[in-house]
C-alpha positions as a printed Julia matrix, in Angstrom:
507×3 Matrix{Float64}:
   3.6   -59.3    11.91
   2.01  -57.52    8.96
   0.95  -54.59   11.14
   4.44  -54.21   12.58
   5.87  -54.2     9.08
   3.66  -51.28    8.04
   4.43  -49.18   11.09
   7.82  -47.83    9.88
   6.2   -46.81    6.56
   3.51  -44.82    8.33
   5.87  -43.25   10.84
   8.32  -42.29    8.08
   5.69  -40.4     6.1
   4.35  -38.78    9.27
   7.86  -37.57   10.06
   8.28  -36.28    6.51
   5.01  -34.35    6.73
   5.99  -32.92   10.11
   9.25  -31.79    8.55
   7.34  -30.15    5.67
   5.14  -28.15    8.04
   8.15  -27.0    10.06
   9.85  -25.93    6.84
   7.12  -23.7     5.48
   6.11  -22.16    8.8
   9.79  -21.39    9.43
  10.21  -19.87    5.96
   9.75  -16.23    4.99
   6.14  -15.14    4.99
   5.04  -16.99    8.12
   8.44  -16.23    9.66
   8.57  -18.58   12.63
  12.26  -18.94   11.85
  13.38  -21.08   14.86
  11.43  -23.97   13.32
  13.78  -23.82   10.32
  16.63  -24.8    12.65
  14.98  -28.14   13.44
  12.82  -28.8    10.36
  15.19  -31.34    8.79
  15.52  -33.41   11.96
  12.25  -35.37   11.5
  13.1   -35.85    7.82
  16.49  -37.36    8.66
  14.81  -39.82   11.03
  12.39  -40.68    8.2
  15.36  -41.32    5.89
  16.87  -43.55    8.57
  13.65  -45.59    8.83
  13.44  -46.03    5.06
  17.14  -46.76    4.43
  16.79  -50.57    4.62
  14.24  -50.42    1.76
  16.67  -48.78   -0.63
  17.11  -45.45   -2.35
  13.73  -45.45   -4.06
  11.95  -45.46   -0.7
  14.0   -42.46    0.44
  13.31  -40.64   -2.86
   9.55  -41.09   -2.29
   9.93  -39.59    1.17
  11.82  -36.66   -0.35
   9.09  -36.08   -2.95
   6.29  -36.04   -0.36
   8.29  -33.8     1.93
   9.2   -31.38   -0.87
   5.7   -31.21   -2.37
   4.04  -30.26    0.92
   6.84  -27.88    1.97
   6.86  -26.06   -1.37
   3.08  -25.87   -1.67
   2.88  -24.53    1.88
   5.17  -21.66    0.99
   4.14  -21.14   -2.65
   0.38  -21.65   -2.42
  -0.02  -18.28   -4.18
   0.9   -19.95   -7.49
  -2.79  -20.86   -7.8
  -3.79  -17.2    -7.46
  -1.23  -16.09  -10.06
  -2.28  -18.68  -12.61
  -5.99  -18.02  -12.08
  -5.59  -14.28  -12.46
  -3.3   -14.16  -15.45
  -4.11  -17.22  -17.47
  -7.85  -16.87  -17.33
  -8.08  -20.65  -16.82
 -10.74  -22.15  -14.5
  -9.74  -22.83  -10.88
  -9.45  -26.66  -11.19
  -7.03  -26.29  -14.11
  -5.03  -23.67  -12.21
  -4.75  -26.02   -9.22
  -3.54  -28.76  -11.55
  -0.98  -26.48  -13.23
   0.22  -25.18   -9.85
   0.58  -28.75   -8.62
   2.69  -29.62  -11.67
   4.93  -26.6   -10.98
   5.23  -27.61   -7.33
   6.15  -31.18   -8.27
   8.91  -29.77  -10.46
  10.12  -27.56   -7.6
   9.88  -30.49   -5.17
  12.46  -32.23   -7.33
  15.03  -30.22   -5.36
  14.13  -32.26   -2.28
  14.16  -35.49   -4.3
  17.7   -34.69   -5.43
  18.67  -33.86   -1.84
  17.2   -37.15   -0.58
  18.95  -39.24   -3.24
  22.33  -37.59   -2.67
  21.96  -37.86    1.1
  21.15  -41.57    0.94
  24.1   -42.28   -1.35
  26.54  -40.29    0.79
  25.43  -41.94    4.04
  25.76  -45.31    2.33
  29.36  -44.37    1.51
  30.08  -43.8     5.19
  29.6   -40.05    5.67
  28.0   -38.74    8.83
  24.45  -37.43    8.6
  25.65  -33.83    9.09
  28.26  -34.03    6.35
  25.82  -35.77    4.0
  23.12  -33.15    4.62
  25.58  -30.3     4.08
  26.81  -31.68    0.75
  23.44  -32.83   -0.55
  21.54  -29.73    0.6
  23.96  -27.18   -0.84
  24.41  -29.17   -4.06
  20.65  -29.45   -4.61
  20.07  -25.73   -4.03
  22.95  -24.94   -6.37
  22.17  -27.04   -9.44
  18.43  -27.68   -9.39
  16.54  -25.41  -11.86
  13.61  -23.49  -10.39
  11.13  -21.08  -11.96
  10.95  -19.21   -8.65
  14.41  -19.35   -7.01
  14.4   -20.83   -3.52
  17.03  -20.78   -0.79
  16.41  -22.3     2.62
  18.52  -19.47    4.06
  15.64  -17.04    3.42
  14.14  -18.45    6.62
  16.64  -16.24    8.49
  15.97  -12.95    6.68
  14.86  -11.32    9.96
  17.96  -12.49   11.88
  20.93  -10.45   10.55
  23.36  -12.22   12.87
  22.8   -15.49   10.97
  23.0   -13.9     7.51
  26.37  -12.15    7.45
  28.36  -15.02    5.92
  26.46  -14.3     2.68
  29.26  -11.85    1.82
  31.58  -14.88    1.75
  29.47  -17.5    -0.02
  26.06  -16.05   -0.8
  22.78  -17.64    0.33
  24.22  -21.13   -0.19
  26.66  -20.66    2.68
  23.88  -19.44    4.98
  21.77  -22.44    3.98
  24.8   -24.55    4.85
  24.76  -23.1     8.35
  21.17  -24.28    8.75
  22.0   -27.75    7.41
  24.88  -27.9     9.88
  22.58  -27.08   12.8
  19.9   -29.56   11.71
  22.39  -32.35   11.11
  24.06  -31.75   14.47
  20.75  -31.9    16.33
  19.78  -35.12   14.56
  23.08  -36.83   15.32
  22.95  -35.68   18.94
  19.41  -37.02   19.44
  20.32  -40.29   17.74
  23.37  -40.79   19.94
  21.45  -39.91   23.08
  18.77  -42.39   22.07
  21.47  -45.07   21.72
  23.1   -43.92   25.0
  26.28  -43.01   23.14
  28.67  -41.1    25.41
  30.14  -39.22   22.43
  26.88  -37.33   21.82
  27.89  -34.27   23.82
  31.41  -34.22   22.36
  29.99  -34.15   18.84
  27.51  -31.46   19.84
  30.3   -29.31   21.33
  32.52  -29.71   18.25
  29.85  -28.83   15.72
  28.4   -26.2    18.03
  31.8   -24.52   17.9
  31.49  -24.2    14.12
  28.1   -22.54   14.53
  29.63  -20.18   17.1
  32.23  -19.09   14.52
  29.42  -18.07   12.15
  27.81  -16.04   14.93
  31.05  -14.31   15.9
  31.71  -13.47   12.25
  28.2   -12.06   11.98
  28.62   -9.82   15.01
  32.0    -8.51   13.81
  30.8    -7.8    10.27
  27.7    -5.97   11.48
  29.88   -3.68   13.58
  32.36   -3.1    10.76
  29.7    -2.27    8.18
  27.85    0.05   10.53
  31.12    1.97   10.91
  31.56    2.18    7.12
  28.01    3.45    6.65
  28.52    6.14    9.28
  31.5     7.57    7.34
  30.15    7.18    3.78
  28.53    9.99    1.73
  24.75    9.85    1.74
  21.8    10.87   -0.38
  18.16   11.28    0.56
  15.93    8.89   -1.41
  12.16    8.98   -1.56
   9.95    6.22   -2.89
   6.3     6.09   -3.83
   3.85    3.19   -3.57
   0.78    4.11   -5.62
  -1.13    0.89   -4.84
  -2.85    0.49   -8.18
  -4.36   -2.89   -8.96
  -2.69   -4.51  -11.93
  -5.7    -4.41  -14.23
  -7.0    -1.09  -12.86
  -3.64    0.48  -13.69
  -4.09   -0.61  -17.28
  -7.72    0.49  -17.41
  -7.14    3.9   -15.78
  -3.49    4.87  -16.26
  -4.2     8.55  -15.53
  -5.33    7.68  -12.0
  -2.04    5.87  -11.4
  -0.11    8.92  -12.61
  -2.16   11.23  -10.38
  -1.45    9.07   -7.34
   2.28    9.05   -7.99
   2.31   12.83   -8.47
   0.31   13.47   -5.3
   2.49   11.22   -3.14
   5.7    12.55   -4.69
   4.74   16.18   -4.13
   3.95   15.39   -0.5
   7.42   13.87   -0.07
   9.06   16.93   -1.66
   7.2    19.17    0.79
   8.44   17.15    3.75
  12.16   17.09    2.94
  14.79   17.81    0.32
  15.13   14.74   -1.88
  18.14   13.83   -4.01
  16.36   11.01   -5.86
  12.76    9.89   -6.22
  12.0     6.26   -7.08
   8.75    5.05   -8.64
   8.04    1.32   -9.05
   8.0    -0.96  -12.06
   5.59    0.24  -14.79
   4.55    3.18  -12.57
   4.11    5.19  -15.76
   1.49    3.01  -17.44
   1.9     4.57  -20.87
   4.65    3.56  -23.27
   7.72    5.68  -23.94
   8.81    5.68  -27.6
  12.46    5.43  -28.56
  12.59    9.03  -29.86
  11.48   10.58  -26.54
  14.44   12.08  -24.69
  12.7    14.32  -22.14
   9.8    13.24  -19.91
   9.29   16.36  -17.83
   5.87   17.09  -19.27
   4.7    13.51  -19.86
   5.88   11.91  -16.61
   7.24   14.33  -14.02
   4.92   17.33  -14.24
   5.59   19.62  -11.28
   8.09   17.24   -9.67
  11.52   18.84   -9.33
  13.49   15.84   -8.07
  15.56   13.56  -10.34
  13.62   10.35  -10.86
  14.14    6.65  -11.41
  10.94    5.03  -12.62
   9.56    2.06  -14.52
   7.63    2.2   -17.79
   6.99    0.25  -20.96
   9.25    1.21  -23.87
   8.61    0.44  -27.53
  11.27    0.14  -30.19
  11.24   -0.93  -33.8
  13.42   -3.83  -34.82
  13.5    -5.21  -38.37
   9.87   -5.81  -39.34
   8.36   -5.78  -35.84
   7.88   -3.52  -32.85
   9.36   -4.8   -29.62
   8.04   -4.05  -26.14
  10.39   -3.84  -23.13
   9.95   -3.54  -19.37
  12.29   -0.61  -18.75
  13.74    1.5   -15.94
  14.54    5.14  -16.77
  16.55    7.71  -14.84
  16.22   11.47  -15.34
  17.67   14.72  -14.05
  15.43   17.33  -12.45
  14.7    18.85  -15.86
  13.3    15.53  -17.07
  16.12   14.64  -19.47
  16.53   10.86  -19.73
  20.07   10.09  -18.58
  19.92    6.34  -19.04
  17.69    3.29  -19.23
  17.84   -0.41  -18.48
  15.65   -3.16  -20.0
  14.61   -6.07  -17.82
  16.59   -9.2   -18.68
  14.81  -11.93  -16.7
  11.14  -11.96  -17.6
   8.47  -13.51  -15.39
   6.83  -16.55  -16.95
   3.06  -16.28  -17.47
   3.03  -12.62  -16.37
   5.44  -11.11  -18.95
   5.72  -13.95  -21.43
   4.41  -17.45  -22.02
   6.88  -20.33  -22.2
   6.93  -21.53  -25.84
   4.63  -18.61  -26.74
   6.82  -17.49  -29.64
   6.87  -21.02  -31.01
   3.13  -21.52  -30.5
   1.49  -18.05  -30.77
  -1.94  -19.51  -30.09
  -0.93  -19.75  -26.42
  -1.26  -15.95  -26.15
  -4.85  -16.21  -27.4
  -5.59  -18.84  -24.77
  -3.98  -16.69  -22.03
  -5.08  -13.11  -22.85
  -3.82  -11.56  -19.6
  -0.2   -12.65  -20.11
   2.3   -10.09  -21.38
   4.49  -10.42  -24.47
   7.7    -8.58  -23.6
  11.17   -8.79  -25.15
  14.05   -9.39  -22.75
  16.87   -6.9   -22.48
  20.33   -7.66  -23.81
  22.64   -5.32  -21.86
  23.67   -5.41  -18.21
  24.67   -1.98  -16.86
  24.05    0.5   -14.06
  22.24    3.8   -14.45
  24.19    7.09  -14.11
  23.32    9.5   -11.32
  25.79   12.36  -11.11
  29.06   10.96   -9.81
  27.26    7.82   -8.65
  26.11    4.64  -10.35
  22.89    2.86   -9.49
  22.55   -0.87  -10.1
  18.9    -1.19  -11.12
  16.95   -4.44  -10.93
  13.42   -4.94  -12.22
  10.92   -7.27  -10.55
  12.38  -10.6    -9.48
  15.87   -9.91  -10.82
  16.7    -8.96   -7.24
  16.29  -12.57   -6.06
  18.89  -13.92   -8.54
  22.28  -13.9    -6.76
  24.41  -14.72   -9.82
  22.63  -12.12  -11.95
  23.13   -9.33   -9.4
  26.75  -10.39   -8.94
  27.32   -9.92  -12.69
  25.78   -6.47  -12.52
  27.89   -5.41   -9.55
  31.08   -6.78  -11.09
  30.31   -5.05  -14.42
  30.64   -1.46  -13.17
  30.68   -1.45   -9.35
  27.5     0.55   -8.56
  27.19    2.57   -5.35
  23.57    1.66   -4.67
  21.16   -1.15   -5.56
  17.58   -0.23   -6.51
  14.8    -2.66   -7.26
  11.56   -1.52   -8.88
   8.86   -4.14   -8.76
   5.15   -4.9    -8.93
   3.91   -7.77   -6.78
   0.23   -6.81   -7.14
  -0.42   -9.91   -9.23
   0.22  -12.1    -6.18
  -2.61  -10.5    -4.18
  -2.73  -10.4    -0.39
  -0.51  -13.43    0.06
   2.86  -14.05    1.67
   4.67  -13.7    -1.69
   5.58   -9.99   -1.3
   7.25  -10.78    2.02
   9.01  -13.81    0.54
  10.24  -11.64   -2.34
  11.65   -9.07    0.08
  13.25  -11.78    2.22
  15.1   -13.28   -0.75
  16.15   -9.81   -1.97
  17.7    -8.81    1.36
  20.66  -11.09    0.68
  21.77   -8.9    -2.23
  22.47   -6.07    0.21
  24.65   -8.31    2.38
  26.44  -10.06   -0.49
  27.67   -6.75   -1.9
  27.49   -4.52    1.19
  25.24   -1.95   -0.45
  21.99   -0.31    0.51
  19.01   -1.83   -1.3
  16.06    0.4    -2.13
  12.91   -1.5    -3.19
  10.03    0.51   -4.67
   6.96   -1.6    -5.4
   3.51   -0.82   -6.74
   1.53   -2.37   -3.87
   4.15   -3.41   -1.3
   6.37   -4.31    0.24
   8.54   -1.21   -0.49
  11.58   -1.0     1.75
  15.01    0.36    2.62
  17.47   -2.43    3.48
  20.91   -1.61    4.89
  24.2    -3.42    4.03
  23.79   -5.94    6.87
  20.26   -6.9     5.81
  18.28   -4.93    8.37
  14.89   -3.62    7.33
  15.29    0.12    8.03
  11.88    1.3     6.86
   9.06   -0.31    4.9
   5.52    0.21    3.68
   2.43   -1.88    4.3
   0.82   -4.19    1.79
  -1.84   -2.72   -0.52
  -1.73    0.8     0.87
  -0.9     4.16   -0.74
   2.31    5.3     0.92
   5.41    7.38    0.34
   8.54    7.04    2.47
  12.04    8.49    2.43
  15.35    7.68    4.05
  19.05    8.43    3.78
  21.18    5.8     2.09
  24.96    5.55    2.05
  26.73    5.4    -1.3
  29.19    2.53   -0.95
  31.72    0.67   -3.07
  34.14   -2.19   -2.72
  33.91   -5.89   -3.48
  33.2    -8.76   -1.14
  34.63  -12.26   -1.28
  31.32  -13.37   -2.73
  31.61  -10.87   -5.59
  34.97  -12.44   -6.49
  34.28  -16.12   -5.85
  30.54  -16.39   -6.42
  28.76  -19.65   -5.59
  31.89  -21.49   -4.47
  29.97  -23.45   -1.75
  27.93  -25.01   -4.54
  30.96  -25.97   -6.62
  32.76  -27.32   -3.54
  29.75  -29.42   -2.57
  29.49  -30.87   -6.07
  33.19  -31.75   -6.05
  32.86  -33.45   -2.66
  29.78  -35.34   -3.81
  31.62  -36.53   -6.92
  34.61  -37.57   -4.83
  32.66  -39.61   -2.3
  30.38  -41.15   -4.92
  33.17  -42.04   -7.35
  33.23  -45.63   -8.54
  35.35  -47.81   -6.31
  37.66  -50.41   -7.75
  36.81  -54.0    -6.92
  39.47  -56.0    -5.17
């Protein structure tokens, strides 16, 4: 009897671990995306097994599932901490584990909400939809995560992002997983309604697919008619510390690659990555022809460090500059969202000694203004580093002055030869679909890319390789439903959760 009692416990955790593996191999980076369509099915069976034991048992399952799934996809956190903190490997593993536990809280929240909603009588599919979207919407993460990034290589499944952002695409995946679980459960119980339920919910999935096909065709037609410019981008492939130690070599590489691009074709704009110019630009410098551009004759958008005096201190910013062909600075934008540990230390200003303990961490000041950069009659919405994976932030930028093009300058060298650069690109692709703009990503070591308004990867570089590529991009405007309504799937899910979980009067 004792052995039989333990069997559900063991099978539940085995199912949760199976679900975790399916999640991270189906996620961006490994990119076996079909597994993402079934990854929640074992987890829902695990929840079913644990339901008689109460909500705490289900929460434990959610924690185990989330910890393994997140660590499988974000294993590179150890590399980042080891490289930039200077801490020994065991401490970095511990710190990474703490971060992963915090991130796994998203799955704990999902598990708790799911259990409560099923207890209130909702179907598994409805409960997963509400709990999954709600958890992705409200749970705070250092590195933003959306399950929908699993489909970044399948444009047909991504197009509803222009209606409800990545949350709506995640909802499509929850719908598919929930439907498969309910179908298998009914078939197991020899329930004749299994195929009817599958047909009904399969019809909803078909609507998403039809919408995707129509929107791809419509946007391709708009791109064909829109005015275009020829954009070149340079990937100098300088190691993060080597760029600091030998900034002149980085400048020489960018010049050499840029001049080669100019020889190949007529460029309208040249884009260099984040901190491509490794020297600082003082606030009184208004022309960078001699210091930055040299013999380059193409207008440039590039990243550099800028220094400005404020009160009794000098502030350092991570800045994007845009110039004309004569080198006159036409505009600049300071990065607003800084990367923890790389560009600042949490609580570092309160406890300055932390910067002595972590000598490789930066100490930047965040920007205070959200605006596009001018480029002739066009406007370029410029995003630095991981700002391009923040849907609400980019939406604010687009709504502020309706740019014609989105450009991201980044440096993922600190993540090494891991899956992170591909994950970063996968998450960023959604910005192109949400606002129906081309996205140009210029990175120091890869992956640099041109992404079209339906999320297709038009051209890209390789990881850790000196490369320069160019492509035409359409200059587009207009606003999508997402730009007006934002994360409405999240708000709707929270309202539904509150409604179904409201206290019930006792009779």
